[in-house]
C-alpha positions as CSV (number, residue, x, y, z in Angstrom):
1,X,-55.8,17.3,64.7
2,X,-59.1,18.6,65.9
3,X,-60.4,17.2,69.2
4,X,-63.6,16.1,67.4
5,X,-61.7,13.7,65.1
6,X,-60.2,10.3,66.1
7,X,-57.5,8.3,64.4
8,X,-56.7,4.6,64.7
9,X,-53.5,3.1,63.4
10,X,-52.7,-0.5,62.5
11,X,-50.7,-2.5,59.9
12,X,-51.9,-4.1,56.7
13,X,-49.9,-7.1,55.3
14,X,-50.0,-7.4,51.5
15,X,-47.9,-9.8,49.3
16,X,-45.8,-6.8,48.2
17,X,-45.3,-4.7,51.4
18,X,-46.5,-4.2,55.0
19,X,-48.2,-0.9,55.1
20,X,-48.9,1.2,58.2
21,X,-52.6,2.3,58.1
22,X,-54.6,5.1,59.7
23,X,-58.4,5.2,60.0
24,X,-59.8,8.8,60.5
25,X,-63.3,9.7,61.5
26,X,-65.4,12.2,63.5
27,X,-66.0,11.1,67.1
28,X,-69.7,10.9,66.4
29,X,-69.3,8.5,63.5
30,X,-66.4,6.2,64.2
31,X,-68.0,2.9,64.0
32,X,-69.1,0.4,61.4
33,X,-71.7,-2.4,61.8
34,X,-73.3,-3.7,58.7
35,X,-76.1,-6.2,59.6
36,X,-77.5,-8.6,56.9
37,X,-81.2,-7.8,56.1
38,X,-81.4,-4.5,57.9
39,X,-80.3,-2.2,55.3
40,X,-78.7,-3.0,51.9
41,X,-79.1,0.6,50.8
42,X,-75.5,0.5,49.3
43,X,-76.9,-1.9,46.7
44,X,-79.2,0.9,45.5
45,X,-76.9,3.9,46.0
46,X,-73.5,2.8,44.9
47,X,-73.4,0.4,41.9
48,X,-69.8,-0.7,40.8
49,X,-69.2,-0.8,37.1
50,X,-69.0,-4.6,37.0
51,X,-72.4,-5.5,38.6
52,X,-75.3,-6.7,36.4
53,X,-78.3,-4.4,36.5
54,X,-82.1,-4.7,36.5
55,X,-84.9,-2.2,36.6
56,X,-86.8,-1.8,39.9
57,X,-90.4,-0.7,39.3
58,X,-90.9,0.5,42.8
59,X,-88.3,3.2,42.5
60,X,-88.2,3.4,38.7
61,X,-84.5,2.9,39.2
62,X,-81.8,0.5,38.0
63,X,-80.4,-1.7,40.8
64,X,-78.0,-4.6,41.2
65,X,-79.4,-7.8,39.7
66,X,-78.1,-9.8,42.7
67,X,-79.9,-7.6,45.3
68,X,-83.1,-9.0,46.8
69,X,-85.3,-5.9,47.5
70,X,-87.8,-7.8,49.7
71,X,-85.2,-9.4,52.0
72,X,-82.6,-6.6,51.6
73,X,-79.9,-9.1,50.9
74,X,-77.0,-9.6,48.5
75,X,-77.6,-13.0,46.8
76,X,-73.9,-13.3,46.0
77,X,-72.3,-11.7,49.0
78,X,-69.2,-13.9,49.1
79,X,-68.6,-13.4,45.4
80,X,-69.5,-9.7,45.3
81,X,-67.3,-7.4,43.1
82,X,-64.3,-5.4,44.5
83,X,-66.4,-2.2,44.5
84,X,-68.8,-3.7,46.8
85,X,-66.1,-5.1,49.1
86,X,-64.6,-1.7,49.5
87,X,-67.8,0.2,50.3
88,X,-68.2,2.4,52.3
89,X,-64.5,3.0,52.9
90,X,-62.4,5.6,51.0
91,X,-58.7,5.1,51.0
92,X,-55.5,6.4,49.4
93,X,-51.7,5.9,50.0
94,X,-49.6,8.9,51.1
95,X,-45.9,8.6,52.1
96,X,-46.3,4.8,52.4
97,X,-49.2,5.0,54.8
98,X,-52.8,3.9,53.9
99,X,-55.2,6.7,54.8
100,X,-58.8,5.4,55.3
101,X,-62.1,7.1,56.1
102,X,-65.7,6.0,55.8
103,X,-68.5,7.4,53.6
104,X,-71.0,9.0,56.1
105,X,-73.9,8.4,53.8
106,X,-73.9,4.8,55.0
107,X,-76.0,4.4,58.2
108,X,-73.7,1.6,59.4
109,X,-70.8,4.2,59.7
110,X,-72.7,6.5,62.0
111,X,-71.9,4.8,65.3
112,X,-70.1,6.2,68.3
113,X,-68.4,2.9,69.2
114,X,-64.9,2.3,68.0
115,X,-64.5,0.6,64.6
116,X,-63.0,-2.9,64.6
117,X,-59.8,-2.8,62.7
118,X,-60.3,-6.4,61.6
119,X,-63.1,-5.2,59.2
120,X,-60.6,-2.8,57.5
121,X,-57.8,-5.4,57.4
122,X,-60.1,-7.9,55.7
123,X,-61.0,-5.3,53.0
124,X,-57.5,-4.1,52.4
125,X,-55.9,-7.6,52.3
126,X,-58.1,-8.6,49.3
127,X,-55.9,-9.3,46.3
128,X,-57.6,-6.7,44.0
129,X,-57.3,-4.0,46.7
130,X,-53.6,-5.0,47.2
131,X,-53.0,-4.2,43.5
132,X,-54.8,-0.9,43.8
133,X,-52.9,0.1,46.9
134,X,-49.6,-0.6,45.0
135,X,-50.7,1.4,42.0
136,X,-51.8,4.4,44.1
137,X,-48.5,4.3,46.0
138,X,-46.6,4.2,42.7
139,X,-48.6,7.3,41.4
140,X,-47.7,9.2,44.6
141,X,-44.1,8.4,44.5
142,X,-43.8,9.2,40.7
143,X,-45.6,12.6,41.3
144,X,-43.0,13.5,44.0
145,X,-40.2,12.9,41.5
146,X,-41.7,15.4,39.1
147,X,-41.2,18.9,40.6
148,X,-43.1,20.6,37.8
149,X,-46.2,18.6,38.8
150,X,-45.7,18.1,42.5
151,X,-44.7,21.7,43.3
152,X,-44.2,21.0,47.1
153,X,-47.8,19.7,47.4
154,X,-47.4,18.4,50.9
155,X,-46.6,21.9,52.2
156,X,-49.3,23.6,50.2
157,X,-51.9,21.1,51.2
158,X,-51.1,21.8,54.9
159,X,-51.3,25.5,54.3
160,X,-54.6,25.2,52.4
161,X,-56.3,22.9,54.9
162,X,-55.3,25.1,57.8
163,X,-56.9,28.0,56.0
164,X,-60.0,26.0,55.1
165,X,-60.6,24.9,58.7
166,X,-60.0,28.4,60.1
167,X,-62.5,29.8,57.4
168,X,-65.3,27.4,58.5
169,X,-64.6,27.8,62.2
170,X,-66.1,31.2,61.9
171,X,-68.7,30.5,59.3
172,X,-72.3,31.0,60.5
173,X,-74.1,31.5,57.2
174,X,-74.7,30.0,53.8
175,X,-73.7,30.6,51.0
176,X,-69.9,30.4,51.0
177,X,-68.8,29.0,47.7
178,X,-67.7,32.0,45.7
179,X,-65.8,33.6,48.7
180,X,-64.3,30.3,49.5
181,X,-63.0,29.7,46.0
182,X,-61.3,33.2,45.8
183,X,-59.7,32.6,49.1
184,X,-58.5,29.0,48.4
185,X,-57.1,29.8,44.9
186,X,-55.3,32.8,46.4
187,X,-53.8,30.6,49.2
188,X,-52.5,28.0,46.7
189,X,-51.1,30.7,44.3
190,X,-49.3,32.6,47.1
191,X,-47.9,29.3,48.4
192,X,-46.3,28.7,45.1
193,X,-45.3,32.4,44.5
194,X,-47.5,32.6,41.5
195,X,-49.8,35.3,40.2
196,X,-53.3,34.9,41.7
197,X,-55.7,33.8,38.9
198,X,-59.1,35.5,38.8
199,X,-62.2,33.5,39.8
200,X,-65.0,34.9,37.7
201,X,-68.1,35.8,39.7
202,X,-70.4,34.9,36.9
203,X,-69.1,31.3,36.4
204,X,-71.5,29.6,38.7
205,X,-74.7,28.2,37.3
206,X,-76.4,27.0,40.5
207,X,-79.0,25.1,38.4
208,X,-76.2,23.2,36.6
209,X,-74.3,22.5,39.9
210,X,-77.4,21.1,41.4
211,X,-78.2,19.0,38.4
212,X,-74.6,17.6,38.5
213,X,-75.3,16.0,41.9
214,X,-78.7,14.5,40.9
215,X,-79.0,10.9,41.9
216,X,-79.6,8.7,44.9
217,X,-78.6,9.5,48.5
218,X,-79.4,8.2,51.9
219,X,-81.1,11.0,53.7
220,X,-80.4,9.4,57.0
221,X,-79.8,12.4,59.3
222,X,-77.6,9.5,60.5
223,X,-80.5,8.1,62.7
224,X,-82.7,6.3,60.1
225,X,-82.3,4.2,57.1
226,X,-84.8,6.1,54.9
227,X,-83.8,6.6,51.3
228,X,-84.2,9.8,49.3
229,X,-84.3,9.8,45.6
230,X,-83.3,13.2,44.1
231,X,-84.0,13.8,40.5
232,X,-83.1,17.2,38.9
233,X,-83.9,18.0,35.3
234,X,-83.4,21.6,34.3
235,X,-85.8,23.8,36.4
236,X,-87.7,20.9,37.9
237,X,-86.6,18.9,41.0
238,X,-88.3,15.9,42.6
239,X,-87.3,14.5,46.0
240,X,-89.0,11.3,47.0
241,X,-88.5,9.6,50.4
242,X,-88.8,5.9,50.8
243,X,-88.8,3.6,53.9
244,X,-86.6,0.6,54.3
245,X,-89.0,-1.6,52.2
246,X,-88.9,1.0,49.4
247,X,-92.5,2.2,50.2
248,X,-92.9,5.8,49.2
249,X,-93.4,8.0,52.3
250,X,-93.3,11.5,50.8
251,X,-92.7,13.3,47.6
252,X,-91.9,17.0,47.0
253,X,-91.9,18.6,43.6
254,X,-90.3,22.0,43.3
255,X,-88.5,24.5,41.1
256,X,-84.8,23.9,41.0
257,X,-83.1,26.7,42.9
258,X,-81.4,29.3,40.6
259,X,-79.2,30.7,43.3
260,X,-77.7,29.5,46.6
261,X,-80.0,30.4,49.6
262,X,-79.1,32.8,52.3
263,X,-79.3,30.5,55.4
264,X,-78.3,30.9,59.1
265,X,-76.4,28.1,60.7
266,X,-77.2,27.5,64.4
267,X,-74.4,26.7,66.9
268,X,-75.0,22.9,66.9
269,X,-75.0,22.8,63.2
270,X,-71.9,24.9,63.0
271,X,-70.0,22.5,65.3
272,X,-71.1,19.6,63.0
273,X,-70.0,21.5,59.9
274,X,-66.6,22.3,61.4
275,X,-66.1,18.6,62.3
276,X,-67.1,17.5,58.8
277,X,-64.7,20.1,57.1
278,X,-61.8,19.0,59.3
279,X,-62.7,15.4,58.4
280,X,-62.6,16.3,54.7
281,X,-59.1,18.0,55.2
282,X,-57.8,14.7,56.7
283,X,-58.9,12.5,53.8
284,X,-56.3,11.3,51.3
285,X,-56.7,14.1,48.7
286,X,-53.0,14.1,48.0
287,X,-53.3,10.5,46.8
288,X,-56.4,11.3,44.8
289,X,-54.7,14.3,43.2
290,X,-51.7,12.2,42.1
291,X,-54.0,9.8,40.2
292,X,-55.6,12.8,38.5
293,X,-52.3,14.2,37.5
294,X,-51.4,10.8,36.0
295,X,-54.5,10.8,33.9
296,X,-55.3,13.9,31.8
297,X,-54.9,16.9,34.2
298,X,-51.6,18.8,33.4
299,X,-51.9,21.2,36.3
300,X,-49.6,21.1,39.3
301,X,-51.0,18.9,42.0
302,X,-51.6,21.8,44.5
303,X,-54.2,23.3,42.0
304,X,-55.8,19.9,41.6
305,X,-56.0,19.7,45.3
306,X,-57.7,23.0,45.6
307,X,-60.2,22.1,42.9
308,X,-61.2,18.7,44.3
309,X,-61.6,20.1,47.8
310,X,-63.7,23.0,46.6
311,X,-65.7,20.5,44.6
312,X,-66.5,18.5,47.8
313,X,-67.5,21.7,49.6
314,X,-69.6,22.8,46.6
315,X,-71.8,19.7,47.2
316,X,-72.3,20.8,50.8
317,X,-73.6,24.2,49.5
318,X,-75.8,22.4,47.0
319,X,-77.2,20.1,49.6
320,X,-78.0,23.0,52.0
321,X,-79.8,24.8,49.1
322,X,-81.8,21.7,48.0
323,X,-82.9,20.6,51.5
324,X,-83.7,24.1,52.7
325,X,-85.8,24.7,49.6
326,X,-87.6,21.4,50.1
327,X,-88.4,22.1,53.8
328,X,-88.8,25.9,53.2
329,X,-86.1,26.7,55.8
330,X,-84.4,29.9,56.8
331,X,-81.8,28.4,59.0
332,X,-79.9,25.1,59.4
333,X,-80.1,23.1,62.6
334,X,-78.0,20.0,63.6
335,X,-80.5,17.4,62.1
336,X,-80.6,19.2,58.8
337,X,-76.8,19.6,58.7
338,X,-76.5,15.8,59.2
339,X,-78.8,15.3,56.3
340,X,-76.7,17.7,54.1
341,X,-73.6,15.8,55.0
342,X,-75.3,12.5,54.0
343,X,-76.2,14.0,50.7
344,X,-72.7,15.3,50.2
345,X,-71.0,12.0,51.0
346,X,-73.0,10.2,48.4
347,X,-71.6,12.4,45.7
348,X,-68.1,12.4,47.1
349,X,-67.8,8.6,47.3
350,X,-67.3,7.9,43.6
351,X,-64.5,10.5,43.4
352,X,-62.4,8.2,45.6
353,X,-63.7,4.8,44.5
354,X,-63.3,5.5,40.8
355,X,-61.3,8.7,40.3
356,X,-60.5,8.2,36.6
357,X,-64.3,8.1,35.7
358,X,-65.4,11.0,37.8
359,X,-67.0,13.9,35.9
360,X,-66.4,17.2,37.8
361,X,-68.8,20.1,37.8
362,X,-67.0,23.1,36.4
363,X,-65.5,25.3,39.1
364,X,-63.2,27.4,37.0
């Protein structure tokens, strides 16, 4: 494991089984402290399927009907849906162990102090979460028993993530997506002794990739709770910044970029990107891929792994292009990289929290 990541282990007792659990995080974002009335941005950013909605005129946005915008409070906190109880944590089950990480779009996760495991235990011991953990574990075990689907995914994943981390360790410029896809597809194919499929160079519509990530994100730079609303429609993009009271602070209208920008990454930003990529590689993608394989994706799990990881990094590329276009940047510093990560995390969260309803941008 990289020195800039920490892991905390503990046990979670469920009615079915006692699971060992591991929480993984960057050292600069290993805490969690959600204070009532200070934020509530999750009620605007991540709306579970089972919450009632209302229109908020201030943002021209649908929000949870039980969210008090003025007080920034949930009016039914003790009876909130399971999707709200889980947020901002992402989890999966691999080899009988629960793997947990936190979405770094949430300002409450961006603390240096150690997370209290009691917070995680309370979430994971919920009856609905118990059931989901069991289902995820069953998916994982069934996939292993099907060689034509599993294809030695544990070994391939280790090879792939080692390659990915080494690739970004030396990456000092954007863009990277096309080169990365070619290298990652080649890595998986060679690991399975298969012919390397071609990655068409003309398959990337940057405008469509950017439009696919359009929505809300918390543009925190991890040091403020300001909210950014990104709306992309064809060749027009609007980025509006709100304060904690949803008062508009700034609005930028611009043409949607048609290509990824050439951007230098300074040393501090590079360190942050390396930490984040390593963090992604330690998330429970194996568990996520087994769920996809049990739905409607017939590919061997190693190829699903490569595609989902590439999709996550694609959002980093999109975020860099959007924010650099907004601020007319030629290079990325540490603060901007933090904002890029915040943008990326808001799009990655639904992939883990509701994988069977995620619509992927085409990366083939």
